[in-house]
MDAnalysis code that builds the backbone (N, CA, C; Angstrom):
import MDAnalysis as mda
import numpy as np

u = mda.Universe.empty(507, n_residues=169, atom_resindex=np.repeat(np.arange(169), 3), trajectory=True)
u.add_TopologyAttr("name", ["N", "CA", "C"] * 169)
u.add_TopologyAttr("resid", np.arange(1, 170))
u.add_TopologyAttr("resname", ["MET", "LEU", "LYS", "SER", "PHE", "SER", "VAL", "ALA", "THR", "LEU", "ILE", "LEU", "LEU", "CYS", "PHE", "VAL", "VAL", "PHE", "GLU", "THR", "ALA", "ILE", "LEU", "SER", "ASN", "MET", "LEU", "PHE", "LEU", "PRO", "SER", "VAL", "PRO", "ASP", "LEU", "ILE", "LEU", "ILE", "ILE", "SER", "LEU", "TYR", "LEU", "SER", "VAL", "HIS", "ASN", "GLY", "LYS", "ILE", "PHE", "GLY", "VAL", "SER", "SER", "GLY", "PHE", "VAL", "SER", "GLY", "LEU", "PHE", "LEU", "ASP", "PHE", "LEU", "SER", "VAL", "SER", "PRO", "PHE", "GLY", "LEU", "HIS", "SER", "LEU", "LEU", "ARG", "THR", "VAL", "ILE", "GLY", "TYR", "LEU", "ALA", "GLY", "ILE", "PHE", "ASN", "LYS", "THR", "LEU", "ASN", "MET", "GLN", "GLY", "ILE", "PHE", "LEU", "PRO", "VAL", "LEU", "ILE", "GLY", "PHE", "SER", "ALA", "THR", "ILE", "PHE", "LYS", "THR", "LEU", "LEU", "ILE", "PHE", "ILE", "ILE", "SER", "VAL", "PHE", "PHE", "PRO", "ASP", "SER", "VAL", "VAL", "PRO", "TYR", "SER", "LEU", "LEU", "SER", "ARG", "SER", "PHE", "LEU", "PHE", "GLU", "LEU", "ALA", "ALA", "ASN", "SER", "ILE", "LEU", "THR", "PRO", "PHE", "VAL", "PHE", "LYS", "PHE", "LEU", "ASP", "ILE", "PHE", "SER", "ASN", "MET", "LEU", "LEU", "LEU", "ASN", "PRO", "GLU", "LYS", "VAL", "SER"])
u.atoms.positions = np.array([
    [4.922, 0.604, -20.726],
    [4.069, 0.560, -19.478],
    [3.902, -0.881, -19.465],
    [4.024, -1.984, -20.236],
    [4.268, -3.428, -19.886],
    [5.253, -3.661, -18.969],
    [6.429, -3.335, -19.354],
    [7.591, -3.444, -18.527],
    [7.605, -2.954, -17.165],
    [7.098, -1.781, -17.036],
    [6.983, -1.168, -15.652],
    [5.936, -1.914, -14.892],
    [4.683, -2.226, -15.487],
    [3.913, -3.123, -14.594],
    [4.330, -4.490, -14.406],
    [5.091, -5.008, -15.236],
    [5.829, -6.480, -14.849],
    [6.714, -6.302, -13.646],
    [7.358, -5.603, -13.940],
    [8.574, -5.187, -12.556],
    [7.576, -4.669, -11.338],
    [6.653, -4.060, -11.441],
    [5.907, -3.700, -10.462],
    [5.365, -5.001, -9.844],
    [4.765, -5.663, -10.589],
    [4.138, -6.976, -10.085],
    [5.071, -7.994, -9.494],
    [6.194, -7.857, -9.917],
    [7.377, -8.778, -9.339],
    [7.786, -8.082, -8.134],
    [7.851, -7.031, -8.120],
    [8.263, -6.294, -6.618],
    [7.018, -6.567, -5.580],
    [5.888, -6.584, -6.077],
    [4.817, -6.586, -5.061],
    [4.671, -7.982, -4.816],
    [4.779, -9.069, -5.539],
    [4.787, -10.569, -5.360],
    [5.770, -10.910, -4.110],
    [7.150, -10.242, -4.310],
    [8.152, -10.234, -3.298],
    [7.780, -9.588, -1.992],
    [7.528, -8.648, -2.032],
    [6.801, -7.986, -0.805],
    [5.741, -8.764, -0.053],
    [4.783, -9.038, -0.846],
    [3.660, -9.912, -0.367],
    [4.089, -11.188, 0.462],
    [5.058, -12.041, -0.130],
    [5.634, -13.107, 0.453],
    [6.521, -12.620, 1.466],
    [7.206, -11.718, 1.517],
    [8.035, -11.399, 2.602],
    [7.101, -10.757, 3.753],
    [5.956, -10.349, 3.391],
    [5.104, -9.608, 4.589],
    [4.207, -10.673, 5.129],
    [3.683, -11.758, 4.335],
    [2.960, -12.768, 4.688],
    [3.579, -13.819, 5.411],
    [4.997, -14.277, 4.941],
    [5.608, -15.288, 5.399],
    [6.464, -15.108, 6.573],
    [7.217, -13.599, 6.443],
    [8.096, -13.277, 7.497],
    [7.646, -12.659, 8.426],
    [7.182, -11.336, 8.036],
    [6.703, -10.244, 9.116],
    [5.389, -10.666, 9.986],
    [4.521, -11.452, 9.350],
    [3.426, -11.896, 10.093],
    [3.699, -12.914, 11.253],
    [5.004, -13.592, 10.969],
    [5.341, -14.478, 12.058],
    [6.219, -14.087, 13.151],
    [6.530, -12.890, 13.214],
    [7.182, -12.347, 14.181],
    [6.286, -11.920, 15.403],
    [6.705, -12.638, 16.350],
    [5.831, -12.663, 17.415],
    [5.723, -11.232, 18.384],
    [6.975, -10.450, 18.312],
    [7.009, -9.438, 19.040],
    [6.418, -8.176, 18.473],
    [5.774, -8.252, 17.069],
    [5.415, -7.426, 16.293],
    [3.784, -7.261, 16.752],
    [3.137, -6.221, 17.375],
    [1.801, -6.247, 17.786],
    [0.822, -6.245, 16.242],
    [1.364, -5.616, 15.164],
    [0.714, -6.036, 13.722],
    [1.643, -5.932, 13.046],
    [1.298, -6.275, 11.598],
    [2.337, -6.082, 10.447],
    [2.226, -4.880, 9.924],
    [3.320, -4.228, 9.552],
    [3.434, -2.951, 8.879],
    [2.618, -3.444, 7.301],
    [1.888, -2.524, 6.719],
    [1.353, -2.622, 5.315],
    [2.309, -2.287, 4.466],
    [3.466, -2.899, 4.147],
    [4.425, -2.739, 3.063],
    [3.891, -2.601, 1.470],
    [2.643, -3.558, 1.366],
    [2.006, -3.581, -0.040],
    [1.468, -2.349, -0.299],
    [0.870, -1.946, 0.971],
    [0.025, -0.660, 0.691],
    [1.102, 0.653, 0.330],
    [2.168, 0.618, 0.882],
    [3.101, 1.628, 0.656],
    [3.783, 1.665, -0.756],
    [3.967, 0.418, -1.141],
    [4.443, 0.369, -2.570],
    [3.378, 0.607, -3.501],
    [2.144, 0.198, -3.269],
    [1.017, 0.621, -4.064],
    [0.891, 2.257, -4.114],
    [1.020, 2.825, -3.112],
    [1.044, 4.376, -3.024],
    [2.003, 4.954, -3.872],
    [3.349, 4.306, -3.667],
    [4.621, 4.884, -4.521],
    [4.078, 4.698, -6.048],
    [3.557, 3.585, -6.340],
    [3.541, 3.271, -7.886],
    [2.206, 4.288, -8.458],
    [1.346, 4.648, -7.289],
    [-0.066, 5.344, -7.767],
    [0.608, 6.905, -8.009],
    [1.181, 7.189, -7.006],
    [1.403, 8.786, -6.877],
    [2.610, 9.132, -8.157],
    [3.442, 8.036, -8.629],
    [4.344, 8.271, -9.571],
    [4.007, 8.150, -10.835],
    [2.836, 7.204, -11.207],
    [2.544, 6.809, -12.426],
    [0.933, 6.961, -12.783],
    [0.140, 7.590, -11.890],
    [-1.009, 7.953, -12.033],
    [-2.326, 6.823, -11.831],
    [-3.561, 7.281, -12.015],
    [-4.772, 6.589, -11.555],
    [-4.765, 5.210, -12.192],
    [-4.511, 5.006, -13.514],
    [-4.724, 3.739, -13.953],
    [-3.572, 2.873, -13.540],
    [-2.345, 3.088, -13.393],
    [-1.468, 2.401, -12.982],
    [-1.694, 2.088, -11.352],
    [-2.010, 3.051, -10.674],
    [-2.482, 2.913, -9.236],
    [-3.626, 1.820, -9.173],
    [-4.617, 1.986, -9.982],
    [-5.705, 1.199, -9.993],
    [-5.282, -0.389, -10.266],
    [-4.710, -0.586, -11.234],
    [-3.855, -1.746, -11.710],
    [-2.901, -2.514, -10.666],
    [-2.167, -1.482, -10.324],
    [-1.086, -2.249, -9.086],
    [-1.758, -2.541, -7.758],
    [-2.828, -1.797, -7.387],
    [-3.611, -1.752, -6.294],
    [-4.499, -3.124, -6.323],
    [-5.092, -3.135, -7.403],
    [-5.667, -4.558, -7.713],
    [-4.906, -5.826, -7.722],
    [-3.849, -5.702, -8.198],
    [-3.010, -6.887, -8.383],
    [-2.337, -7.192, -6.719],
    [-1.985, -6.247, -6.183],
    [-1.417, -6.470, -4.869],
    [-2.446, -6.946, -4.027],
    [-3.845, -6.554, -4.083],
    [-5.040, -6.781, -3.450],
    [-5.163, -8.372, -3.512],
    [-5.010, -8.611, -4.842],
    [-5.468, -10.073, -5.339],
    [-4.362, -11.161, -4.824],
    [-2.982, -10.687, -4.666],
    [-2.086, -11.381, -4.119],
    [-2.400, -11.789, -2.631],
    [-2.746, -10.488, -2.060],
    [-3.044, -10.611, -0.490],
    [-4.350, -11.565, -0.314],
    [-5.404, -11.423, -1.161],
    [-6.477, -12.389, -1.289],
    [-6.208, -13.685, -1.198],
    [-5.264, -13.967, -1.925],
    [-4.997, -15.587, -2.196],
    [-4.128, -15.969, -0.936],
    [-3.521, -15.161, 0.018],
    [-2.671, -15.521, 0.878],
    [-3.181, -15.120, 2.205],
    [-4.503, -14.544, 2.367],
    [-4.942, -14.264, 3.812],
    [-6.226, -15.133, 3.808],
    [-6.714, -14.980, 5.082],
    [-7.762, -15.771, 5.410],
    [-9.357, -14.682, 5.388],
    [-8.994, -13.663, 5.007],
    [-10.060, -12.508, 4.746],
    [-11.112, -12.740, 3.637],
    [-12.252, -12.239, 3.607],
    [-12.822, -12.710, 2.445],
    [-12.418, -12.288, 1.055],
    [-12.585, -13.052, 0.230],
    [-11.549, -12.951, -1.227],
    [-12.438, -11.527, -1.926],
    [-11.468, -10.824, -2.312],
    [-12.014, -9.639, -2.956],
    [-11.657, -8.248, -1.916],
    [-11.651, -8.414, -0.484],
    [-11.653, -7.456, 0.106],
    [-10.459, -6.528, -0.133],
    [-9.212, -7.375, -0.130],
    [-8.048, -6.558, -0.225],
    [-7.996, -5.968, -1.635],
    [-8.387, -6.681, -2.661],
    [-8.330, -5.821, -4.011],
    [-9.480, -4.777, -4.338],
    [-10.463, -4.878, -3.348],
    [-11.194, -3.897, -3.410],
    [-10.556, -2.198, -2.841],
    [-10.143, -2.705, -1.458],
    [-9.545, -1.849, -0.745],
    [-8.440, -0.907, -1.392],
    [-7.416, -1.769, -2.120],
    [-6.131, -1.156, -2.563],
    [-6.691, -0.652, -4.013],
    [-7.668, -1.237, -4.601],
    [-8.162, -0.452, -5.960],
    [-8.464, 0.809, -5.869],
    [-9.145, 1.014, -4.664],
    [-9.706, 2.582, -4.236],
    [-8.649, 3.327, -3.899],
    [-7.866, 2.912, -2.919],
    [-6.890, 3.636, -2.558],
    [-5.679, 4.112, -3.696],
    [-5.462, 3.094, -4.508],
    [-4.622, 3.245, -5.604],
    [-5.127, 4.293, -6.593],
    [-6.508, 4.278, -6.799],
    [-6.984, 5.356, -7.617],
    [-6.887, 6.804, -7.212],
    [-7.309, 6.761, -5.503],
    [-7.177, 8.096, -4.833],
    [-5.699, 8.825, -4.819],
    [-4.841, 7.769, -4.776],
    [-3.314, 8.382, -4.610],
    [-2.798, 8.644, -6.144],
    [-3.570, 7.927, -7.159],
    [-3.129, 8.530, -8.574],
    [-3.713, 9.779, -8.907],
    [-4.548, 10.198, -8.147],
    [-5.020, 11.729, -8.330],
    [-3.945, 12.823, -8.489],
    [-2.865, 12.471, -7.520],
    [-1.663, 13.125, -7.022],
    [-0.294, 13.072, -8.016],
    [-0.776, 12.382, -9.123],
    [0.333, 12.068, -10.019],
    [1.094, 13.029, -10.307],
    [2.509, 13.294, -9.957],
    [3.435, 14.265, -10.416],
    [3.057, 15.671, -10.016],
    [2.271, 15.775, -8.909],
    [1.818, 17.064, -8.471],
    [2.265, 17.263, -7.102],
    [2.898, 16.333, -6.240],
    [3.524, 16.444, -5.019],
    [5.144, 15.834, -5.236],
    [5.868, 16.642, -4.263],
    [7.174, 16.703, -4.358],
    [7.489, 15.362, -3.129],
    [7.837, 14.119, -4.047],
    [7.796, 12.900, -2.846],
    [9.360, 12.703, -2.505],
    [10.105, 13.776, -2.704],
    [11.750, 13.800, -2.584],
    [11.925, 13.774, -0.977],
    [11.166, 14.432, -0.160],
    [11.293, 14.728, 1.183],
    [10.951, 13.840, 2.154],
    [10.564, 13.942, 3.212],
    [10.106, 13.244, 4.166],
    [8.828, 13.371, 4.730],
    [8.367, 14.592, 4.836],
    [7.093, 14.879, 5.362],
    [5.897, 14.601, 4.508],
    [5.816, 14.689, 3.255],
    [4.912, 14.349, 2.319],
    [4.587, 12.851, 2.213],
    [5.570, 11.861, 2.283],
    [5.555, 10.399, 2.309],
    [4.969, 10.141, 3.516],
    [5.356, 10.566, 4.601],
    [4.952, 10.218, 6.128],
    [3.142, 10.780, 5.995],
    [2.989, 11.836, 5.690],
    [1.600, 12.443, 5.565],
    [0.764, 11.170, 4.654],
    [1.330, 10.786, 3.435],
    [0.611, 10.132, 2.548],
    [0.411, 8.622, 3.268],
    [1.401, 8.193, 3.985],
    [1.412, 6.811, 4.361],
    [0.535, 6.807, 5.644],
    [0.420, 7.792, 6.263],
    [-0.645, 8.236, 7.496],
    [-2.020, 8.038, 6.957],
    [-2.277, 8.971, 5.941],
    [-3.501, 9.183, 5.404],
    [-3.948, 7.927, 4.985],
    [-3.286, 7.020, 4.051],
    [-3.921, 5.889, 3.613],
    [-4.109, 4.882, 4.400],
    [-3.291, 4.795, 5.308],
    [-3.743, 3.894, 6.620],
    [-4.911, 4.156, 7.274],
    [-5.323, 5.551, 7.479],
    [-6.546, 6.103, 8.130],
    [-7.951, 5.613, 7.083],
    [-7.245, 6.053, 6.155],
    [-8.361, 5.574, 4.982],
    [-8.871, 4.012, 4.583],
    [-7.459, 3.429, 4.770],
    [-7.910, 1.982, 4.885],
    [-8.838, 1.617, 5.859],
    [-8.581, 2.029, 7.102],
    [-9.357, 1.617, 8.078],
    [-10.764, 2.026, 8.000],
    [-11.094, 3.303, 7.481],
    [-12.105, 3.703, 7.309],
    [-12.973, 3.038, 6.279],
    [-12.516, 2.537, 5.025],
    [-13.160, 1.559, 4.225],
    [-13.577, 0.190, 4.917],
    [-12.369, -0.242, 5.680],
    [-12.774, -1.272, 6.192],
    [-14.017, -1.454, 7.129],
    [-14.244, -0.372, 7.917],
    [-15.425, -0.181, 8.746],
    [-16.671, 0.026, 7.878],
    [-16.532, 0.775, 6.748],
    [-17.684, 0.743, 5.950],
    [-18.137, -0.460, 5.701],
    [-17.178, -1.354, 4.923],
    [-17.385, -2.655, 4.158],
    [-18.034, -3.417, 5.482],
    [-17.237, -3.367, 6.645],
    [-18.055, -4.343, 7.821],
    [-19.368, -4.259, 8.266],
    [-19.730, -2.555, 7.967],
    [-21.254, -2.325, 8.180],
    [-22.150, -3.424, 7.392],
    [-21.770, -3.628, 6.081],
    [-22.519, -4.190, 5.132],
    [-22.340, -5.779, 5.241],
    [-21.060, -6.215, 5.699],
    [-20.832, -7.611, 5.882],
    [-20.209, -7.749, 7.402],
    [-21.028, -7.614, 8.491],
    [-20.572, -7.607, 9.676],
    [-20.026, -9.344, 10.099],
    [-20.476, -10.240, 9.567],
    [-20.032, -11.438, 9.974],
    [-18.694, -11.825, 9.595],
    [-18.254, -11.244, 8.219],
    [-17.146, -11.682, 7.749],
    [-15.886, -10.811, 7.851],
    [-16.280, -9.442, 8.058],
    [-15.100, -8.324, 8.000],
    [-15.115, -7.761, 9.337],
    [-14.138, -7.856, 10.049],
    [-13.852, -7.284, 11.477],
    [-13.112, -6.011, 11.406],
    [-13.925, -4.950, 11.695],
    [-13.150, -3.397, 11.755],
    [-12.049, -3.340, 12.489],
    [-10.972, -2.445, 12.502],
    [-10.015, -1.984, 13.387],
    [-10.548, -1.434, 14.531],
    [-9.917, -1.679, 15.718],
    [-10.275, -0.624, 16.870],
    [-9.520, 0.421, 16.730],
    [-10.067, 1.498, 16.781],
    [-8.954, 2.734, 16.472],
    [-7.861, 2.872, 17.743],
    [-8.322, 2.683, 18.916],
    [-7.275, 2.719, 20.227],
    [-6.653, 1.615, 20.634],
    [-6.821, 0.607, 19.615],
    [-6.128, -0.610, 19.952],
    [-4.353, -0.476, 19.701],
    [-3.965, -1.327, 20.410],
    [-2.076, -1.094, 20.171],
    [-1.762, -1.601, 18.774],
    [-2.672, -2.878, 18.417],
    [-2.259, -3.148, 17.066],
    [-2.413, -2.373, 15.770],
    [-3.567, -1.521, 16.106],
    [-3.830, -0.453, 15.135],
    [-2.945, 0.754, 15.027],
    [-2.651, 1.436, 16.326],
    [-1.800, 2.491, 16.320],
    [-0.346, 1.948, 16.039],
    [0.200, 0.713, 16.306],
    [1.342, 0.278, 15.788],
    [1.421, 0.344, 14.360],
    [0.466, -0.138, 13.694],
    [0.530, -0.149, 12.131],
    [0.616, 1.254, 11.625],
    [-0.400, 2.186, 12.261],
    [-0.473, 3.434, 11.946],
    [1.031, 4.145, 11.833],
    [1.408, 3.856, 12.975],
    [2.982, 4.510, 13.076],
    [4.077, 3.803, 12.526],
    [3.939, 2.561, 12.175],
    [4.774, 1.745, 11.236],
    [4.803, 2.265, 9.799],
    [3.529, 2.273, 9.277],
    [3.283, 2.988, 8.025],
    [3.832, 4.001, 7.752],
    [3.492, 4.955, 8.596],
    [3.640, 6.336, 8.602],
    [5.548, 6.536, 8.480],
    [6.192, 5.931, 9.351],
    [7.720, 6.002, 9.530],
    [8.314, 5.285, 8.323],
    [7.644, 4.040, 7.982],
    [8.463, 3.343, 6.889],
    [8.048, 3.894, 5.408],
    [7.305, 4.635, 5.206],
    [6.743, 5.173, 3.813],
    [7.895, 6.041, 3.345],
    [8.570, 6.683, 4.093],
    [10.015, 7.563, 3.173],
    [10.834, 6.677, 2.912],
    [11.090, 5.608, 3.951],
    [12.125, 4.541, 3.569],
    [11.955, 3.605, 2.320],
    [10.540, 3.273, 2.233],
    [10.338, 2.460, 1.162],
    [10.243, 3.268, -0.214],
    [9.815, 4.546, -0.086],
    [9.774, 5.295, -1.322],
    [11.179, 5.548, -1.803],
    [12.485, 5.615, -0.827],
    [13.408, 5.780, -1.342],
    [14.106, 4.526, -1.788],
    [13.644, 3.592, -1.325],
    [14.298, 2.156, -1.641],
    [13.553, 2.021, -3.107],
    [12.659, 2.181, -3.424],
    [11.859, 2.073, -4.653],
    [12.374, 2.975, -5.847],
    [12.802, 4.335, -5.329],
    [13.758, 5.123, -6.328],
    [14.722, 4.610, -7.110],
    [15.383, 3.324, -6.309],
    [16.600, 2.816, -6.855],
    [15.876, 2.218, -8.202],
    [14.529, 1.820, -8.288],
    [14.463, 1.007, -9.344],
    [13.239, 1.820, -10.360],
    [13.520, 3.204, -9.991],
    [12.642, 4.259, -10.611],
    [12.596, 3.952, -12.324],
    [13.956, 3.661, -12.972],
    [14.009, 3.654, -14.343],
    [13.103, 2.370, -14.615],
    [12.801, 1.387, -13.940],
    [12.049, 0.241, -14.494],
    [10.576, 0.341, -13.998],
    [10.486, 1.261, -12.772],
    [9.191, 1.258, -12.411],
    [8.121, 2.406, -12.859],
    [8.953, 3.493, -13.134],
    [8.072, 4.758, -13.621],
    [7.931, 4.918, -15.046],
    [6.751, 5.240, -15.511],
    [6.433, 5.497, -16.865],
    [7.074, 6.427, -17.617],
    [7.239, 7.498, -16.884],
    [8.271, 8.857, -17.197],
    [9.031, 9.228, -16.228],
    [10.000, 8.698, -15.805],
    [10.984, 9.099, -14.929],
    [11.638, 10.352, -15.258],
    [11.737, 11.081, -14.313],
    [12.244, 12.323, -14.146],
    [13.184, 12.477, -13.271],
    [14.371, 13.119, -13.594],
    [15.766, 13.302, -13.014],
    [15.567, 14.394, -12.194],
    [15.972, 14.248, -10.644],
    [15.572, 15.552, -9.918],
    [17.201, 15.891, -9.848],
    [17.733, 17.039, -10.041],
    [19.140, 17.447, -9.689],
    [19.141, 18.099, -8.366],
])
């Protein structure tokens, strides 16, 4: 488990740097696709709730250090999402396209809902998404479309990332 978690942490760190340093500076993007959320979903769905909570917290911690949002916001969001995605551990066939798209779509909607709930309690420091804004709709579409591709990319490292990798014939 330690090897899988170490490799997952390294991949999360690389993608956090890529997302915050490169993707956030592309001016033609209305918003940044949440690749870190997608990677946390992959780890949670394939390794279970405990691994999902751990990877969600670590990825959120990385984002908390590199963003201007209140410290702990991303850690809380991604920990909860990692737990909920971990409930589906090894029960869903993630080899196709439809289920990863659905999971990416659902996780983005759930993240938006959690941010809205947190913004009710902390209105001065947390700004919720506007559901009909161009940036939210772009992030929702980008996360949904990119989820199967990121899952396929991470399947390359399945021997190092997954606790009990199963070969699908």
